[in-house]
Backbone as a printed PyTorch tensor [residue, N CA C, xyz], in Angstrom:
tensor([[[ 92.9100,  80.8950,  82.2410],
         [ 91.3420,  81.0010,  82.3880],
         [ 91.0150,  79.5450,  83.3290]],

        [[ 91.7560,  78.6720,  82.9240],
         [ 91.4840,  77.0800,  83.7100],
         [ 91.6880,  77.6490,  85.1650]],

        [[ 92.8510,  78.1690,  85.6450],
         [ 93.3520,  78.5920,  86.7290],
         [ 92.1700,  79.3330,  87.5510]],

        [[ 91.4140,  80.4240,  86.8360],
         [ 90.2170,  80.9620,  87.3980],
         [ 89.2200,  80.3520,  87.8670]],

        [[ 88.8220,  79.3700,  86.6750],
         [ 87.6980,  78.2160,  86.9600],
         [ 88.1100,  77.4010,  88.2820]],

        [[ 88.9930,  77.1800,  88.4510],
         [ 89.7680,  76.1480,  89.8110],
         [ 89.6870,  76.9060,  90.8210]],

        [[ 90.3200,  78.0310,  90.9810],
         [ 90.4710,  78.8990,  92.1760],
         [ 89.4380,  79.9820,  92.3870]],

        [[ 89.0370,  80.3290,  91.4430],
         [ 88.0330,  81.5780,  91.5440],
         [ 88.7440,  82.7800,  91.5140]],

        [[ 88.1990,  83.7450,  91.3120],
         [ 88.6190,  85.2840,  90.9910],
         [ 89.2420,  85.6780,  92.4060]],

        [[ 88.7450,  85.3240,  93.5670],
         [ 89.1520,  85.7830,  94.8650],
         [ 88.0870,  86.8920,  95.3850]],

        [[ 88.6000,  87.6050,  96.1980],
         [ 87.7640,  88.6540,  96.9770],
         [ 88.2490,  89.8260,  97.0220]],

        [[ 88.3830,  90.6210,  95.5400],
         [ 89.3810,  91.5650,  95.5350],
         [ 89.1770,  92.8900,  96.4220]],

        [[ 87.8070,  92.9890,  96.8600],
         [ 87.3460,  94.1160,  97.4970],
         [ 86.9370,  93.6330,  99.0830]],

        [[ 86.7640,  92.7850,  99.5440],
         [ 86.3370,  92.1500, 100.7110],
         [ 87.4270,  92.2350, 101.7480]],

        [[ 86.9190,  91.5760, 102.9930],
         [ 87.8910,  91.9730, 104.1460],
         [ 89.0840,  90.9690, 104.0030]],

        [[ 89.0070,  89.8000, 103.1310],
         [ 90.1070,  88.9640, 103.2530],
         [ 91.0460,  89.3740, 102.0070]],

        [[ 91.2820,  90.4290, 101.8050],
         [ 91.9620,  90.6380, 100.7540],
         [ 93.4550,  90.9400, 101.2110]],

        [[ 94.3540,  90.4150, 100.6460],
         [ 95.6430,  90.7720, 101.1820],
         [ 96.7620,  90.9130, 100.0440]],

        [[ 96.3690,  90.8390,  98.9990],
         [ 97.2690,  91.0460,  97.8500],
         [ 97.6530,  92.6060,  97.3230]],

        [[ 98.0280,  92.6660,  96.2500],
         [ 98.4030,  94.1550,  95.7970],
         [ 97.5300,  94.9920,  95.8580]],

        [[ 96.5060,  94.8370,  95.5770],
         [ 95.5720,  95.8820,  95.6330],
         [ 95.1120,  96.4990,  96.9280]],

        [[ 95.2640,  95.9230,  98.1880],
         [ 95.2030,  96.5060,  99.4350],
         [ 96.4150,  97.1530,  99.4110]],

        [[ 97.7680,  96.8890,  98.9570],
         [ 99.0140,  97.5900,  99.4460],
         [ 99.1710,  98.8570,  98.5940]],

        [[ 98.4690,  98.8680,  97.4760],
         [ 98.5470, 100.1980,  96.4880],
         [ 97.2230, 101.0370,  96.5370]],

        [[ 96.0520, 100.6260,  97.0140],
         [ 94.8650, 101.1930,  96.9390],
         [ 94.0150, 100.7550,  95.5660]],

        [[ 92.9410, 100.8220,  95.4970],
         [ 92.2010, 100.3750,  94.5870],
         [ 92.2820, 101.6550,  93.2900]],

        [[ 91.9930, 102.7120,  93.8010],
         [ 92.3710, 103.8010,  92.6310],
         [ 93.4660, 103.7100,  91.7990]],

        [[ 94.6600, 103.5580,  92.4180],
         [ 95.8630, 103.3590,  91.5800],
         [ 95.9950, 102.1290,  90.9780]],

        [[ 95.2080, 101.0380,  91.4650],
         [ 95.2650,  99.6540,  90.7840],
         [ 94.4580,  99.6390,  89.5260]],

        [[ 93.3420, 100.6290,  89.7420],
         [ 92.5710, 100.8490,  88.4150],
         [ 93.4700, 101.4020,  87.4850]],

        [[ 93.8840, 102.6190,  87.7290],
         [ 94.7550, 103.1500,  86.9590],
         [ 95.8880, 102.6290,  86.2230]],

        [[ 96.6760, 101.6760,  86.9320],
         [ 97.7870, 100.7350,  86.5540],
         [ 97.1940,  99.8020,  85.4830]],

        [[ 96.0960,  98.9950,  85.7780],
         [ 95.1850,  98.1340,  84.9950],
         [ 95.0120,  98.9420,  83.5100]],

        [[ 94.2560,  99.9400,  83.9190],
         [ 93.8910, 100.5900,  82.3950],
         [ 95.0650, 101.0760,  81.7380]],

        [[ 96.1770, 101.1970,  82.2670],
         [ 97.3140, 101.6990,  81.3960],
         [ 98.0570, 100.3020,  80.7240]],

        [[ 98.0300,  99.2590,  81.5660],
         [ 98.4370,  98.0140,  80.9750],
         [ 97.5320,  97.4930,  79.8100]],

        [[ 96.4250,  97.4190,  80.0760],
         [ 95.4990,  97.0520,  78.7000],
         [ 95.5560,  98.0370,  77.7170]],

        [[ 95.6910,  99.3540,  77.7740],
         [ 96.1540, 100.2320,  76.6390],
         [ 97.1770,  99.9630,  76.0180]],

        [[ 98.1590,  99.4830,  76.9000],
         [ 99.6130,  99.0780,  76.1880],
         [ 99.6490,  97.9240,  75.4170]],

        [[ 98.9540,  96.8340,  75.9990],
         [ 98.6310,  95.6750,  75.1800],
         [ 97.9450,  95.8240,  73.9830]],

        [[ 97.0040,  96.8850,  73.8680],
         [ 96.1260,  97.1360,  72.7740],
         [ 96.9950,  97.9460,  71.8940]],

        [[ 98.2210,  98.3160,  72.1150],
         [ 98.8800,  99.1990,  71.2450],
         [ 98.4260, 100.5570,  71.1860]],

        [[ 97.8790, 101.1040,  72.2320],
         [ 97.2600, 102.3620,  72.3010],
         [ 98.3190, 103.4350,  72.9760]],

        [[ 98.2860, 104.5340,  72.7550],
         [ 99.1400, 105.3720,  73.4720],
         [ 98.9320, 105.4390,  74.8010]],

        [[ 99.6510, 105.3720,  75.7490],
         [ 99.5360, 105.4940,  77.1790],
         [100.0250, 106.9510,  77.8250]],

        [[ 99.1890, 107.3900,  78.4220],
         [ 99.9300, 108.7490,  78.8670],
         [ 99.7210, 108.5380,  80.4410]],

        [[100.7480, 108.7610,  81.2940],
         [100.7490, 108.5370,  82.4830],
         [ 99.7820, 109.6800,  83.2890]],

        [[ 99.1600, 109.0170,  84.3250],
         [ 98.2060, 109.9860,  84.8120],
         [ 98.9160, 110.3790,  86.2610]],

        [[ 99.0160, 111.8050,  86.4950],
         [ 99.8440, 112.4250,  87.8350],
         [ 98.5510, 112.1820,  88.5190]],

        [[ 98.6220, 111.9660,  89.6870],
         [ 97.6800, 112.1300,  90.5090],
         [ 98.1910, 112.4160,  91.9890]],

        [[ 97.2200, 112.9090,  93.0970],
         [ 97.8780, 113.1520,  94.3220],
         [ 97.9110, 112.0160,  95.0320]],

        [[ 98.8170, 111.7200,  95.8130],
         [ 98.8800, 110.5470,  96.5870],
         [ 98.5590, 110.8400,  98.1680]],

        [[ 97.8180, 110.1720,  98.7880],
         [ 97.1780, 110.1360, 100.2540],
         [ 97.9160, 109.4260, 101.2470]],

        [[ 98.3900, 109.9820, 102.2200],
         [ 98.7250, 108.7980, 103.2750],
         [ 98.3540, 109.3810, 104.4530]],

        [[ 97.0970, 108.8610, 104.7560],
         [ 96.3690, 109.6010, 106.2130],
         [ 96.5890, 108.4740, 107.3500]],

        [[ 97.6570, 108.6590, 108.2850],
         [ 97.7760, 107.5570, 109.4910],
         [ 96.3680, 107.3790, 110.2750]],

        [[ 95.3780, 108.2180, 109.9710],
         [ 94.1550, 108.1630, 110.7270],
         [ 93.0010, 107.7240, 110.3110]],

        [[ 93.1470, 107.0730, 108.7990],
         [ 92.1640, 106.7730, 107.9970],
         [ 92.3420, 105.1970, 107.7260]],

        [[ 91.2020, 104.4360, 107.7760],
         [ 91.2750, 103.0240, 107.2730],
         [ 90.6230, 102.9740, 106.1180]],

        [[ 91.1840, 102.5570, 105.0970],
         [ 90.5630, 102.6810, 103.5490],
         [ 89.8560, 101.1910, 103.1830]],

        [[ 89.7420, 100.1330, 104.2210],
         [ 88.9530,  99.0240, 103.6590],
         [ 88.4880,  98.5210, 105.1180]],

        [[ 87.5110,  97.6280, 104.9550],
         [ 86.8830,  97.1090, 106.0860],
         [ 87.5910,  96.3670, 107.0020]],

        [[ 88.6340,  95.6540, 106.4810],
         [ 89.4310,  94.7020, 107.1850],
         [ 90.4250,  95.7140, 107.9230]],

        [[ 90.8910,  96.6820, 107.4640],
         [ 91.9330,  97.5910, 108.5700],
         [ 91.1790,  98.2580, 109.6870]],

        [[ 89.6640,  98.7310, 109.2460],
         [ 88.9310,  99.2770, 110.1530],
         [ 88.2840,  98.3270, 111.3560]],

        [[ 88.4570,  97.0900, 110.7380],
         [ 87.8190,  96.1620, 111.9460],
         [ 89.0460,  96.0350, 112.9250]],

        [[ 90.2180,  95.8650, 112.2610],
         [ 91.4140,  95.6530, 113.2760],
         [ 91.7140,  96.8480, 114.1270]],

        [[ 91.3400,  98.3380, 113.4570],
         [ 91.8840,  99.4360, 114.2220],
         [ 90.4360, 100.4700, 114.1270]],

        [[ 89.4420, 100.1580, 114.6800],
         [ 88.2490, 101.0130, 114.6350],
         [ 88.1630, 102.3810, 115.1480]],

        [[ 89.3570, 102.8110, 115.5850],
         [ 89.5510, 104.0920, 116.2620],
         [ 89.9540, 105.1060, 115.1960]],

        [[ 90.1170, 104.4250, 113.9600],
         [ 90.3920, 105.2000, 112.8250],
         [ 89.2270, 105.5440, 111.9240]],

        [[ 89.3850, 106.4840, 111.0400],
         [ 88.1020, 107.1610, 110.1580],
         [ 88.0620, 106.0810, 109.1810]],

        [[ 86.8660, 105.5790, 108.9650],
         [ 86.7440, 104.4750, 108.1610],
         [ 86.2920, 105.2780, 106.6540]],

        [[ 86.9290, 104.9040, 105.5570],
         [ 86.7170, 105.5820, 104.1880],
         [ 86.8190, 104.3280, 103.4060]],

        [[ 85.5700, 103.8220, 103.0470],
         [ 85.4940, 102.4940, 102.0350],
         [ 83.8290, 102.6540, 101.9780]],

        [[ 83.8350, 101.7580, 100.7780],
         [ 82.1390, 101.3060, 100.5550],
         [ 81.9390, 100.3170, 101.3650]],

        [[ 81.2500,  99.9990, 102.4430],
         [ 80.9010,  98.7410, 102.9640],
         [ 80.0710,  97.8210, 102.3690]],

        [[ 80.1140,  96.5940, 102.6250],
         [ 79.5180,  95.4020, 102.0180],
         [ 78.0080,  95.5400, 102.4760]],

        [[ 77.7410,  96.3160, 103.9210],
         [ 76.4780,  96.4300, 103.8800],
         [ 75.6320,  97.4560, 103.0650]],

        [[ 76.3960,  98.4040, 102.5150],
         [ 75.7470,  99.3360, 101.8580],
         [ 75.9080,  99.2890, 100.1410]],

        [[ 76.7500,  98.5950,  99.7800],
         [ 76.7420,  98.0660,  98.4140],
         [ 77.3300,  96.4860,  98.4910]],

        [[ 76.3650,  95.8050,  98.4810],
         [ 76.3650,  94.2580,  98.7320],
         [ 77.0810,  93.5450,  97.5960]],

        [[ 76.8690,  93.8880,  96.3760],
         [ 77.3870,  93.1510,  95.4100],
         [ 78.4620,  93.4310,  94.8470]],

        [[ 79.5600,  92.5150,  94.7260],
         [ 80.9080,  92.7790,  94.7530],
         [ 81.4670,  93.5580,  93.2900]],

        [[ 80.5660,  93.2800,  92.1040],
         [ 80.6750,  93.6030,  90.6750],
         [ 80.1900,  95.2120,  90.7570]],

        [[ 79.2140,  95.5530,  91.6640],
         [ 78.6330,  96.7830,  91.8870],
         [ 79.4000,  97.6640,  92.5460]],

        [[ 80.1620,  97.1170,  93.7150],
         [ 81.1740,  97.9330,  94.4220],
         [ 82.4970,  98.0730,  93.5210]],

        [[ 82.8130,  97.4270,  92.7700],
         [ 84.0830,  97.4650,  91.8030],
         [ 83.6470,  98.6600,  90.9110]],

        [[ 82.3500,  98.6880,  90.2950],
         [ 82.1550,  99.8550,  89.3740],
         [ 82.0530, 101.2000,  90.0040]],

        [[ 81.4310, 100.9510,  91.4900],
         [ 81.3890, 102.4250,  91.9950],
         [ 82.8990, 103.0120,  92.3500]],

        [[ 83.7360, 101.9170,  92.5200],
         [ 85.2390, 102.4290,  92.9640],
         [ 85.9120, 102.6970,  91.8820]],

        [[ 85.4140, 102.0540,  90.5580],
         [ 86.2250, 102.5790,  89.4400],
         [ 85.8730, 103.9930,  88.7590]],

        [[ 84.5920, 104.1430,  89.0930],
         [ 83.8650, 105.5310,  88.7080],
         [ 84.5010, 106.6010,  89.6360]],

        [[ 84.5920, 106.5250,  91.0820],
         [ 85.3110, 107.2090,  91.8290],
         [ 86.8340, 107.4750,  91.4760]],

        [[ 87.5610, 106.5130,  90.9390],
         [ 88.9710, 106.6180,  90.5960],
         [ 89.0420, 107.6760,  89.4410]],

        [[ 88.1480, 107.6160,  88.5090],
         [ 87.9640, 108.2740,  87.2340],
         [ 87.7090, 109.8510,  87.5480]],

        [[ 87.3700, 110.0070,  88.4100],
         [ 86.9090, 111.4440,  88.7340],
         [ 87.9060, 112.5820,  88.4310]],

        [[ 87.3660, 113.5560,  88.1030],
         [ 88.3670, 114.7930,  87.8740],
         [ 88.1080, 116.0710,  88.4530]],

        [[ 86.7150, 116.3030,  88.6160],
         [ 86.4130, 117.4850,  89.2960],
         [ 85.3760, 117.4470,  90.3160]],

        [[ 85.2360, 118.6420,  90.8850],
         [ 84.3550, 118.5470,  92.0400],
         [ 82.6680, 118.3210,  91.7530]],

        [[ 82.4500, 118.7060,  90.3590],
         [ 81.0450, 118.6040,  89.7520],
         [ 81.0000, 116.9530,  89.4130]],

        [[ 81.7940, 116.3430,  89.3290],
         [ 81.6970, 115.0580,  88.8400],
         [ 81.7490, 114.3000,  90.3310]],

        [[ 82.4970, 114.6930,  91.2110],
         [ 82.0670, 114.1150,  92.6250],
         [ 80.6340, 114.3320,  93.1190]],

        [[ 80.3640, 115.6430,  93.0230],
         [ 79.0170, 115.9480,  93.4100],
         [ 77.7680, 114.8340,  92.5320]],

        [[ 78.2180, 114.6730,  91.2790],
         [ 77.1310, 113.8910,  90.6210],
         [ 77.1710, 112.6070,  91.0700]],

        [[ 78.3810, 111.8860,  91.4500],
         [ 78.4480, 110.5550,  91.8940],
         [ 77.7990, 110.5040,  93.3370]],

        [[ 78.1760, 111.3730,  94.1530],
         [ 77.3780, 111.3280,  95.5210],
         [ 76.0870, 111.2290,  95.3570]],

        [[ 75.3810, 112.1930,  94.4670],
         [ 73.9700, 111.9530,  94.1230],
         [ 73.4320, 110.7090,  93.6110]],

        [[ 74.4010, 110.1600,  92.8260],
         [ 74.1030, 108.7720,  92.2240],
         [ 74.0970, 107.7510,  93.1680]],

        [[ 74.9380, 107.8250,  93.9980],
         [ 75.0150, 106.6600,  95.1880],
         [ 74.0170, 106.8640,  95.9800]],

        [[ 73.6480, 108.0820,  96.4990],
         [ 72.2460, 108.2120,  97.3650],
         [ 71.0490, 107.7760,  96.5450]],

        [[ 70.7780, 107.8210,  95.2860],
         [ 69.7560, 107.3550,  94.7040],
         [ 69.6190, 105.9320,  94.4600]],

        [[ 70.6560, 105.4520,  94.3500],
         [ 70.9300, 103.9460,  93.8990],
         [ 70.9740, 102.9030,  95.1520]],

        [[ 71.7880, 103.5170,  96.3150],
         [ 71.9010, 102.7410,  97.5090],
         [ 71.2860, 103.1780,  98.7990]],

        [[ 70.8100, 104.4720,  98.6920],
         [ 70.2250, 105.0990,  99.9110],
         [ 71.2900, 106.0990, 100.6280]],

        [[ 70.9570, 106.4590, 101.8800],
         [ 71.6510, 107.3110, 102.5050],
         [ 72.9900, 106.9950, 102.8630]],

        [[ 73.9740, 108.0170, 102.7510],
         [ 75.6010, 107.5520, 102.5600],
         [ 76.0100, 107.0180, 104.1670]],

        [[ 76.5050, 106.1570, 104.4460],
         [ 77.2670, 105.8390, 105.8970],
         [ 78.2070, 106.4280, 105.8040]],

        [[ 78.7080, 106.6260, 107.2710],
         [ 79.9840, 107.5590, 107.2490],
         [ 81.0700, 106.9510, 106.6690]],

        [[ 81.3840, 106.0240, 106.3480],
         [ 82.6290, 105.1820, 105.8330],
         [ 82.4970, 105.8620, 104.1610]],

        [[ 81.2550, 105.9790, 103.7010],
         [ 81.0780, 106.2230, 102.2300],
         [ 81.2050, 107.5840, 102.2610]],

        [[ 80.7040, 108.3230, 103.0570],
         [ 80.8680, 109.8190, 103.2380],
         [ 82.4690, 110.4160, 103.2410]],

        [[ 83.0760, 109.4470, 103.9330],
         [ 84.4960, 109.8210, 104.2920],
         [ 85.3920, 109.1840, 103.0970]],

        [[ 84.8850, 108.4560, 102.2960],
         [ 85.7630, 108.1030, 101.0110],
         [ 85.5040, 109.0710,  99.8890]],

        [[ 84.2230, 109.8190, 100.1260],
         [ 84.0630, 111.0000,  99.1950],
         [ 84.9260, 112.1510,  99.5630]],

        [[ 85.1340, 112.3320, 100.6730],
         [ 86.0790, 113.4340, 101.2060],
         [ 87.4090, 113.1490, 100.7410]],

        [[ 87.9190, 111.9570, 100.9110],
         [ 89.2870, 111.5450, 100.4360],
         [ 89.4490, 111.8390,  98.9940]],

        [[ 88.0290, 111.7240,  98.3090],
         [ 88.3180, 112.0340,  96.9380],
         [ 88.2640, 113.8060,  96.6740]],

        [[ 87.6280, 114.3660,  97.4620],
         [ 87.7420, 115.8290,  97.5140],
         [ 88.9020, 116.5200,  97.7600]],

        [[ 89.7940, 115.5020,  98.5410],
         [ 90.8810, 116.0580,  99.0810],
         [ 91.9950, 115.6960,  97.8150]],

        [[ 92.0290, 114.6080,  97.0990],
         [ 92.8400, 114.5500,  96.0240],
         [ 92.3990, 115.6900,  94.9640]],

        [[ 91.0210, 115.7140,  94.6110],
         [ 90.9170, 116.6700,  93.7660],
         [ 91.2620, 118.1630,  94.0320]],

        [[ 91.1930, 118.6310,  95.3180],
         [ 91.4740, 120.0590,  95.7390],
         [ 93.0900, 120.1810,  95.6760]],

        [[ 93.6820, 118.7590,  96.2770],
         [ 95.2270, 119.2440,  96.1230],
         [ 95.6470, 119.0850,  94.8090]],

        [[ 95.1390, 118.2100,  93.9050],
         [ 95.3250, 118.2220,  92.5400],
         [ 95.3150, 119.8050,  91.7450]],

        [[ 94.3060, 120.2680,  92.0970],
         [ 94.1290, 121.6830,  91.6090],
         [ 95.0990, 122.8040,  91.8780]],

        [[ 95.4310, 122.4200,  93.1360],
         [ 96.7210, 123.1410,  93.6070],
         [ 98.0660, 122.7880,  93.3390]],

        [[ 98.2630, 121.5580,  92.3830],
         [ 99.3920, 121.0610,  92.0520],
         [100.1470, 120.3950,  93.1460]],

        [[ 99.3930, 120.1090,  94.0330],
         [100.2200, 119.2880,  95.3370],
         [100.2820, 117.8750,  95.0530]],

        [[101.2470, 117.1550,  95.1330],
         [101.5270, 115.7910,  94.6350],
         [101.1030, 114.8730,  95.8750]],

        [[101.4340, 115.2650,  97.0920],
         [101.3530, 114.2400,  97.9520],
         [100.6600, 115.0110,  99.3210]],

        [[ 99.7860, 114.1420, 100.0320],
         [ 99.2810, 114.7580, 101.2170],
         [ 99.6310, 113.5640, 102.1970]],

        [[100.0370, 113.8180, 103.2110],
         [100.4350, 112.9940, 104.2000],
         [100.1300, 113.4580, 105.4280]],

        [[ 99.6500, 112.8360, 106.4600],
         [ 99.1750, 112.9540, 107.9670],
         [100.1170, 111.9790, 108.7250]],

        [[100.8950, 112.5630, 109.5130],
         [101.6160, 111.5000, 110.4460],
         [101.5890, 112.3600, 111.7690]],

        [[101.1180, 111.7690, 112.6280],
         [100.9600, 112.1750, 114.1450],
         [100.6820, 113.3220, 114.2530]],

        [[ 99.3710, 113.8670, 113.4770],
         [ 98.7010, 114.9880, 113.4370],
         [ 99.5840, 116.1720, 112.7600]],

        [[100.6660, 115.8130, 111.9930],
         [101.2040, 116.6630, 111.2490],
         [100.8550, 116.6680, 109.5790]],

        [[100.4220, 117.6110, 109.0280],
         [100.1240, 117.5400, 107.7910],
         [101.2080, 118.0160, 106.8760]],

        [[101.6090, 117.1020, 106.1040],
         [102.8270, 117.3340, 105.3980],
         [102.4310, 117.2460, 103.6310]],

        [[102.6550, 118.2420, 102.9740],
         [102.0610, 118.4290, 101.8620],
         [103.4410, 118.7540, 100.7150]],

        [[103.5050, 118.0170,  99.7480],
         [104.4800, 118.1940,  99.0360],
         [104.0640, 118.7350,  97.3770]],

        [[104.9860, 119.7250,  96.8990],
         [104.5650, 120.0950,  95.6070],
         [105.9610, 120.4910,  95.0920]],

        [[106.0130, 120.0860,  93.7310],
         [107.1810, 120.2970,  93.2310],
         [108.4220, 119.4830,  93.7670]],

        [[108.2210, 118.4670,  94.4660],
         [109.4380, 117.8120,  95.2930],
         [109.5750, 118.6020,  96.5790]],

        [[108.9660, 119.4160,  96.9720],
         [109.3050, 120.2530,  98.3110],
         [108.0690, 120.2920,  99.1010]],

        [[108.2670, 120.3810, 100.3490],
         [107.3460, 120.5040, 101.3960],
         [106.8690, 121.8950, 101.3510]],

        [[105.4220, 121.8660, 101.6550],
         [104.8230, 123.1290, 101.6650],
         [104.5050, 123.4040, 103.2370]],

        [[105.3090, 124.3350, 103.6120],
         [105.1710, 124.6010, 105.0370],
         [104.6110, 126.2660, 105.4490]],

        [[104.2090, 126.2690, 106.5860],
         [103.4460, 127.6350, 106.9510],
         [104.2040, 128.0380, 108.2160]],

        [[104.9070, 129.2190, 108.0310],
         [105.6250, 129.6730, 109.0760],
         [106.7800, 129.0200, 109.4300]],

        [[107.3830, 128.2010, 108.1590],
         [108.4020, 127.2630, 108.5150],
         [108.1680, 125.7860, 109.2090]],

        [[106.9210, 125.5980, 109.3290],
         [106.5990, 124.5130, 110.0630],
         [105.4420, 123.6280, 109.3200]],

        [[105.2510, 122.5480, 109.6690],
         [104.0710, 121.8400, 109.2080],
         [102.7520, 122.0460, 109.9770]],

        [[101.6500, 122.0460, 109.2690],
         [100.3570, 122.5160, 109.9650],
         [100.1620, 121.2860, 110.7380]],

        [[ 99.5680, 121.5440, 111.8860],
         [ 99.0990, 120.6040, 112.7810],
         [ 97.4400, 120.2790, 112.7030]],

        [[ 97.0520, 119.2280, 112.9580],
         [ 95.7320, 119.0710, 112.9660],
         [ 95.3290, 119.1360, 114.3900]],

        [[ 94.0980, 119.7320, 114.6380],
         [ 93.6050, 119.9870, 115.6490],
         [ 92.4980, 119.4650, 116.1210]],

        [[ 91.5920, 118.7670, 115.4400],
         [ 90.3500, 118.3480, 115.2270],
         [ 90.2640, 117.3400, 116.3320]],

        [[ 89.2550, 117.0120, 117.2600],
         [ 89.4950, 115.9520, 118.2410],
         [ 89.1580, 114.3840, 117.6810]],

        [[ 88.3670, 114.3160, 116.6730],
         [ 88.1370, 112.8890, 116.1010],
         [ 88.6860, 112.8960, 114.7270]],

        [[ 88.8360, 111.5410, 114.2780],
         [ 89.4560, 111.1750, 113.0820],
         [ 88.3760, 111.8520, 111.7780]],

        [[ 87.2600, 111.6330, 112.1930],
         [ 86.2970, 112.3110, 111.1310],
         [ 86.5190, 113.7670, 110.8040]],

        [[ 86.6510, 114.4310, 112.0530],
         [ 86.5530, 115.9630, 112.0560],
         [ 88.1080, 116.1470, 111.4050]],

        [[ 89.2660, 115.4150, 111.6260],
         [ 90.4020, 115.4840, 111.0440],
         [ 90.4820, 115.6170, 109.5240]],

        [[ 89.6760, 114.4420, 109.1920],
         [ 89.3530, 114.4760, 107.4670],
         [ 89.0970, 115.7130, 106.8750]],

        [[ 87.8270, 116.3470, 107.7380],
         [ 87.5850, 117.8480, 107.0930],
         [ 88.2020, 118.7240, 107.4810]],

        [[ 88.9450, 118.6160, 108.4400],
         [ 90.0420, 119.8500, 108.6260],
         [ 90.9780, 119.5960, 107.6360]],

        [[ 91.7190, 118.6040, 107.1040],
         [ 92.8050, 118.2240, 106.1140],
         [ 92.1590, 118.9450, 104.9230]],

        [[ 90.6570, 118.6200, 104.4650],
         [ 90.3230, 119.2310, 103.3050],
         [ 90.2350, 120.7200, 103.3950]],

        [[ 90.0090, 121.4150, 104.5100],
         [ 89.7370, 122.6760, 104.7750],
         [ 91.0220, 123.4760, 104.5790]],

        [[ 91.9350, 122.6970, 105.0020],
         [ 93.3610, 123.3830, 104.9890],
         [ 94.0920, 123.4420, 103.5050]],

        [[ 93.7340, 122.3880, 102.9040],
         [ 94.1940, 122.2620, 101.5330],
         [ 93.2440, 123.3450, 100.6540]],

        [[ 92.1570, 123.2550, 100.9970],
         [ 91.4260, 124.4720, 100.2100],
         [ 91.6730, 125.9260, 100.4010]],

        [[ 92.4330, 126.1980, 101.4690],
         [ 92.9830, 127.5820, 101.7710],
         [ 94.1840, 127.8560, 101.2070]],

        [[ 94.8650, 126.9680, 100.5630],
         [ 96.2330, 127.1770,  99.8100],
         [ 95.8540, 127.7960,  98.6420]]])
């Protein structure tokens, strides 16, 4: 606690973040933190299996998007949710979603509280839709590299006609929607 008083808690969601949260993603960080706290309390911890996303055309924080603005932004910008504690709570709620109905409710809540969604927040919600859709189809990993959509289920890749589906949308934002549509088509 003394160390926190001297150095401060840092900027875990800001553009200067360079620690473990940036490396593993905030939703996974929240899950791991929740599991660790439960374990310390002596509670039974059940591992949460979730879909892992790796999309090479998406920037999941402001710092990455500032460096490569050609990527599709998918985060809550500080201009939209200014207070860091509120932003953390918003990310925590997003990470805990398990259904499309919950996602729709959260989208409505954000509009009511913060106003119209900026593109980056809309894209962040689309990422969650992709996770929910993939999870309901037992897809463990969604990866896009060089416009190839690579989905894995049960340790094997899902192929169409013996090949990985290719993304054809012209912009990163449209590619994000294309990934969602392809996953929903399975």
